[in-house]
C-alpha positions, 0 to 999 in steps of 0.5 A: 116234468120233474125237477130237483132241489139240493141243500147247500148251505145255510139256507140255500138250495139249487134248484135242479130243473130236468131241462137240464137248468139251475137256480139258487134259492136263498132265505133272508139273512134272518133266517140264515141265507145270505140273500145270494137267490131268490126265495122260493115263493118269488120264484112262484111268481117270477113262474107265473108272470114267465107263463102268461107272458109267454101266452100273452105274446104267442097269443099275438104272435099267432094272430099275427101282431106286430109284438115287438115286447111283453113285460110283466109286473106281479104285486103279491099279497100272502096270508098271515099265517101259514101256510102264507099262500097268495091271497091276492095277485095282480099283473099289469102287462106292458105290451109294445109293438106297432099298430097293436089294438086294445082289444087284441092285447086284453084278449089274448091275457084273458086267453092266457088267464083264463085257458093256458096258463097253468101257474096262474089258473092254479094259484087263481085256486087261492089268490085272487088274481087282477091284471090291468096292461098299458101298450107301447107303441114303437 
């Protein structure tokens, strides 16, 4: 896997992925940015949420569970001093579907957290990661 980041101007950078996608990263105005894109650490959280959401949907579908939507809200805390690594991360899953059982959703989330989600497993080296979920019947 490869990626490239190129300085655009001031605190803006264009990140390019090997798969051909681009994301504009930008810093806050007090650091010279123009707030035109996510901060790099925000992108880390977004990627982690995407990684685990992918796992949960995949695991539920593989188990022939009628899942129709999955959203993950992430709240995080960072260290006060440099390097300002994440110290706490909480993932709240909202899983929608027909006839979903709490045990199925909990198992899918646990499997992602313990075995499949490379991003959250990597971040768990510095952060306490917790999660909870709610089920929405549709």
